[in-house]
Legacy VTK file of the C-alpha trace (Angstrom):
# vtk DataFile Version 3.0
C-alpha trace
ASCII
DATASET POLYDATA
POINTS 352 float
30.962 15.493 9.839
27.936 17.831 9.886
24.425 17.097 8.954
24.634 19.261 5.792
27.936 17.576 4.760
26.140 14.225 5.029
23.386 15.403 2.865
25.841 16.607 0.223
27.518 13.161 0.170
24.162 11.456 -0.299
23.270 14.069 -3.015
26.490 13.192 -4.979
25.554 9.539 -5.292
24.510 8.740 -8.871
25.339 12.261 -10.274
23.042 14.960 -11.326
21.150 16.989 -12.247
19.517 16.718 -8.851
19.469 13.558 -6.668
19.047 10.262 -8.523
18.656 7.292 -6.173
15.542 5.448 -7.471
14.113 2.823 -5.183
15.643 -0.629 -5.941
18.662 0.904 -7.762
22.335 0.497 -7.046
22.383 4.129 -6.027
19.887 3.494 -3.294
21.920 0.528 -2.133
25.015 2.800 -1.947
23.151 5.388 0.143
22.086 2.705 2.581
25.739 1.403 2.834
26.946 4.935 3.422
24.378 5.681 6.138
25.049 2.218 7.747
28.696 3.339 8.071
27.693 6.596 9.789
25.458 4.554 12.135
28.390 2.371 13.060
30.640 5.359 13.663
28.030 6.727 16.024
28.123 3.513 18.095
24.822 2.246 16.942
23.894 -1.480 16.436
23.111 -1.845 12.755
20.947 -4.376 11.059
18.808 -4.796 7.919
15.483 -6.685 7.592
14.328 -8.813 4.790
12.900 -5.816 2.885
16.250 -4.067 2.991
15.186 -1.504 5.624
18.186 -0.194 7.636
18.120 0.193 11.361
20.612 1.775 13.858
19.921 1.108 17.514
21.125 2.970 20.581
20.285 0.405 23.333
18.258 1.795 26.257
18.737 1.268 29.850
15.544 -0.919 29.711
15.821 -2.729 26.335
12.804 -4.870 27.138
10.568 -1.802 26.562
9.153 -0.999 23.086
11.610 1.301 21.119
11.172 4.841 19.942
12.003 5.296 16.254
12.924 8.206 14.041
13.687 8.178 10.347
12.585 8.347 6.721
13.814 7.161 3.336
16.918 7.499 1.179
15.461 6.983 -2.324
14.596 9.864 -4.600
12.527 10.589 -7.601
14.613 11.162 -10.895
16.401 14.576 -10.623
15.055 15.023 -7.133
16.099 17.281 -4.317
18.787 16.862 -1.732
16.468 17.057 1.285
13.419 14.858 0.488
13.694 11.743 2.637
17.421 12.018 3.383
16.838 14.961 5.834
14.731 12.599 8.005
17.361 9.867 8.171
20.432 11.919 8.799
18.454 14.332 11.015
17.148 11.319 12.924
20.708 9.990 13.320
22.003 13.337 14.631
19.067 13.638 17.088
19.573 10.139 18.431
23.341 10.859 18.845
22.608 14.068 20.769
19.953 12.453 22.937
22.281 9.651 24.118
21.173 6.670 26.067
17.663 6.723 27.380
15.293 4.318 29.211
14.042 3.000 25.774
16.156 2.022 22.847
16.296 4.793 20.261
16.345 3.619 16.692
17.079 5.345 13.430
15.402 3.739 10.435
15.790 4.158 6.639
12.934 2.667 4.744
13.287 1.287 1.203
11.602 2.735 -1.919
9.274 5.233 -0.388
8.832 7.254 -3.611
7.365 4.329 -5.697
8.304 5.795 -9.048
7.153 2.550 -10.690
4.841 1.294 -8.115
2.612 2.068 -5.053
5.419 3.564 -2.964
6.449 3.023 0.669
7.745 -0.405 -0.316
9.963 -0.841 2.774
7.482 0.364 5.350
4.554 -1.539 3.803
6.668 -4.793 3.838
7.594 -4.179 7.500
3.967 -3.640 8.652
2.754 -6.610 6.670
5.218 -9.012 8.295
5.508 -7.571 11.771
6.153 -10.133 14.464
8.385 -8.140 16.826
6.751 -5.611 19.256
5.787 -2.466 17.520
7.625 0.739 18.399
6.281 2.844 21.245
6.454 5.803 18.875
7.832 6.802 15.444
8.732 10.308 14.424
9.531 11.450 10.843
11.273 14.677 10.044
10.579 15.850 6.537
10.540 18.887 4.465
7.084 20.373 3.825
7.349 20.160 -0.046
4.872 22.954 -0.279
4.630 26.748 0.069
2.522 27.114 3.212
5.242 27.524 5.871
7.171 29.973 3.670
4.028 31.960 3.231
3.263 31.901 7.009
6.906 32.894 7.857
7.302 29.932 10.093
10.221 27.433 10.102
8.429 24.305 11.383
5.079 22.684 11.592
3.505 19.756 13.402
1.736 17.409 10.993
-1.849 16.570 11.975
-2.676 13.979 9.152
-1.663 12.506 5.873
-3.951 12.726 2.894
-5.881 9.942 1.315
-4.579 8.709 -2.019
-5.514 6.556 -5.107
-2.789 5.467 -7.554
-2.527 3.312 -10.548
-2.653 3.284 -14.351
-5.293 3.551 -17.005
-4.707 1.955 -20.448
-6.406 3.179 -23.603
-6.676 0.929 -26.664
-6.755 2.204 -30.195
-5.673 1.043 -33.727
-2.442 1.778 -35.261
-2.200 3.156 -38.831
-0.022 5.169 -41.065
0.172 8.835 -40.041
-0.016 10.021 -43.567
-2.561 7.861 -45.184
-5.257 7.284 -42.603
-8.014 9.958 -42.634
-8.790 11.758 -39.424
-12.389 10.598 -39.592
-11.354 6.956 -39.540
-8.846 7.043 -36.719
-8.869 5.282 -33.453
-6.052 7.091 -31.608
-5.249 5.840 -28.155
-3.320 8.887 -27.314
-6.094 11.209 -28.127
-8.351 9.247 -25.827
-5.817 9.420 -23.121
-5.426 13.213 -23.559
-9.256 13.701 -23.234
-9.050 11.699 -20.042
-6.265 13.780 -18.616
-8.304 16.926 -19.004
-11.365 15.276 -17.578
-9.440 14.189 -14.566
-8.034 17.729 -14.141
-11.475 19.160 -14.131
-12.801 16.531 -11.692
-10.130 17.294 -9.132
-10.544 21.053 -9.511
-14.220 20.615 -8.659
-13.538 18.794 -5.258
-12.313 20.939 -2.310
-8.789 20.082 -1.385
-8.290 17.452 -4.077
-5.468 17.246 -6.645
-4.779 14.820 -9.536
-1.740 14.264 -11.543
-0.803 12.263 -14.631
2.982 12.128 -14.450
3.866 9.428 -16.921
2.556 8.545 -20.427
3.691 5.475 -22.401
2.684 5.243 -26.052
2.842 2.228 -28.323
4.240 1.645 -30.835
5.950 4.884 -30.201
6.894 6.050 -33.616
6.320 9.585 -34.887
4.637 8.325 -38.060
2.357 5.721 -36.580
-1.030 6.307 -34.936
-0.830 5.251 -31.304
-2.524 1.922 -30.721
-2.073 1.928 -26.960
-1.595 4.636 -24.331
-0.803 3.888 -20.743
-0.992 6.778 -18.227
-0.180 7.002 -14.526
-2.837 8.487 -12.227
-2.201 9.913 -8.786
-5.243 11.364 -6.888
-5.021 12.902 -3.461
-7.533 14.562 -1.089
-7.924 15.197 2.695
-10.098 12.104 3.035
-11.131 9.082 0.979
-14.577 10.309 0.363
-13.251 13.168 -1.699
-10.759 10.921 -3.482
-13.777 8.756 -4.514
-15.504 11.807 -6.011
-12.495 12.475 -8.320
-12.300 8.711 -9.233
-15.832 8.839 -10.635
-14.116 9.797 -13.995
-11.447 7.041 -13.839
-12.523 3.935 -15.799
-10.145 1.567 -13.991
-9.875 0.395 -10.360
-7.011 2.068 -8.568
-5.108 1.274 -5.294
-6.436 3.449 -2.524
-4.962 4.450 0.794
-7.204 6.088 3.395
-6.177 9.270 5.243
-4.472 8.793 8.584
-4.188 10.939 11.601
-1.144 11.413 13.617
-1.190 10.369 17.273
-1.901 12.704 20.128
1.282 12.074 22.261
3.868 12.369 19.521
2.139 15.531 18.257
2.140 16.968 21.697
5.813 16.150 22.215
6.588 18.035 19.037
4.394 21.017 19.986
6.240 21.354 23.305
9.582 21.511 21.457
8.458 24.132 19.084
7.183 26.206 22.127
10.558 25.686 23.790
12.274 26.965 20.700
10.108 30.093 20.627
8.801 29.508 17.165
5.139 29.635 16.127
3.331 26.277 16.655
1.912 25.648 13.224
-0.195 22.567 12.420
-0.584 21.361 8.833
-2.007 18.273 7.135
0.272 16.600 4.580
-0.854 16.267 1.004
2.152 14.017 0.337
2.325 10.362 1.383
5.019 9.226 3.842
6.331 6.188 5.633
4.854 7.817 8.680
1.308 7.253 7.232
2.062 3.551 6.812
3.248 3.058 10.282
0.450 5.121 11.722
-2.127 2.986 9.797
-0.463 -0.094 11.227
-1.200 1.178 14.855
2.237 2.826 15.778
1.827 6.131 17.546
3.277 8.426 14.924
4.202 12.133 14.553
5.706 14.204 11.830
7.567 17.354 11.885
7.783 19.598 8.795
10.635 21.920 7.898
9.973 24.906 5.762
10.508 24.475 2.008
11.809 27.585 0.167
11.741 28.621 -3.449
7.941 28.635 -3.344
7.899 25.175 -1.704
9.176 23.370 -4.719
10.036 19.777 -4.257
10.901 16.672 -6.353
13.182 19.046 -8.183
16.930 19.995 -8.081
15.625 23.426 -6.872
14.357 22.059 -3.553
15.737 24.113 -0.657
15.469 24.432 2.977
17.452 26.877 5.198
20.299 25.626 7.570
18.822 27.473 10.500
15.427 25.845 10.029
17.106 22.393 9.759
19.083 23.012 12.922
15.913 24.007 14.815
14.135 20.888 13.550
16.849 18.570 14.776
16.892 20.230 18.075
12.999 19.749 18.231
13.268 16.123 17.150
15.980 15.445 19.835
13.756 16.833 22.456
10.725 14.947 21.325
12.572 11.677 21.157
13.879 12.175 24.732
10.377 12.940 26.089
8.829 9.972 24.372
11.616 7.681 25.449
10.368 7.986 29.026
6.714 9.018 28.763
5.014 6.731 26.261
2.870 4.085 28.125
4.170 0.614 28.064
LINES 1 353
352 0 1 2 3 4 5 6 7 8 9 10 11 12 13 14 15 16 17 18 19 20 21 22 23 24 25 26 27 28 29 30 31 32 33 34 35 36 37 38 39 40 41 42 43 44 45 46 47 48 49 50 51 52 53 54 55 56 57 58 59 60 61 62 63 64 65 66 67 68 69 70 71 72 73 74 75 76 77 78 79 80 81 82 83 84 85 86 87 88 89 90 91 92 93 94 95 96 97 98 99 100 101 102 103 104 105 106 107 108 109 110 111 112 113 114 115 116 117 118 119 120 121 122 123 124 125 126 127 128 129 130 131 132 133 134 135 136 137 138 139 140 141 142 143 144 145 146 147 148 149 150 151 152 153 154 155 156 157 158 159 160 161 162 163 164 165 166 167 168 169 170 171 172 173 174 175 176 177 178 179 180 181 182 183 184 185 186 187 188 189 190 191 192 193 194 195 196 197 198 199 200 201 202 203 204 205 206 207 208 209 210 211 212 213 214 215 216 217 218 219 220 221 222 223 224 225 226 227 228 229 230 231 232 233 234 235 236 237 238 239 240 241 242 243 244 245 246 247 248 249 250 251 252 253 254 255 256 257 258 259 260 261 262 263 264 265 266 267 268 269 270 271 272 273 274 275 276 277 278 279 280 281 282 283 284 285 286 287 288 289 290 291 292 293 294 295 296 297 298 299 300 301 302 303 304 305 306 307 308 309 310 311 312 313 314 315 316 317 318 319 320 321 322 323 324 325 326 327 328 329 330 331 332 333 334 335 336 337 338 339 340 341 342 343 344 345 346 347 348 349 350 351
């Protein structure tokens, strides 16, 4: 079975439009079971930790050495794309199969609930890092689509990721007073949704004023939620990102509630160099990009695991978190070849 066929099987779980395997859902469970079967067919040792993260191990000739990992996640946003997360898992599996036995154990990992549609995200990788008792991996590589337009604009298929942006996430709740939509004068209203709407615009303007920052309100919940009742409460999600935490804090000056923050994190020199060398060997431009999206790679890097990421060009203007998400088969093929080479290099060259 080819990598693209595996992506199609995962995409079919849960039905459309788009990919629908939300973190913690039966569909995410089904995806993990499917991938576990592929791991066993490939001769890997399969196990699951307490957080539900899935591991497939190809034991090395020197199993006492720290392992080299590759992987990503299998959950999606509602009506998401077929490549986000899943490419990193099935691409990692194929790269490990091609690499074969090395000195170090090669491990493919599928983390749980990276998207965090109703929470902070990266649930599985955070749980792993918080409870780590085993030796940490010698290196972790995550293959992922770019989810943006920069590689398409540059005419380049792949990029080495340099860092992952700082973020702040949470919710803001606005209180008002419910009343009849037809009998309460405009001058006497306390409309929670109006207050929330004013905040959304203020947040937009705050992010636009900070270089490299973005801010998104992607979910709004209104109570009591009737068309003829003035909203008494409005709850909005807030997602702020910037190249560093200092700039995130500048945007947060307009947010009246404390949010959960994650600092920016840099990728490690040796995994980055291993990926650069593979791009050079393929004869493609060596592009370096910072990631505006969060990834499990950022959680492992912050926990002290030497980490690298490889981006694959996103087409259709870089659209992601959408059924229109697209990457070219030839770009994917080059990415898996680069990942295989980098894993092989790191399996013998990372310091003990």
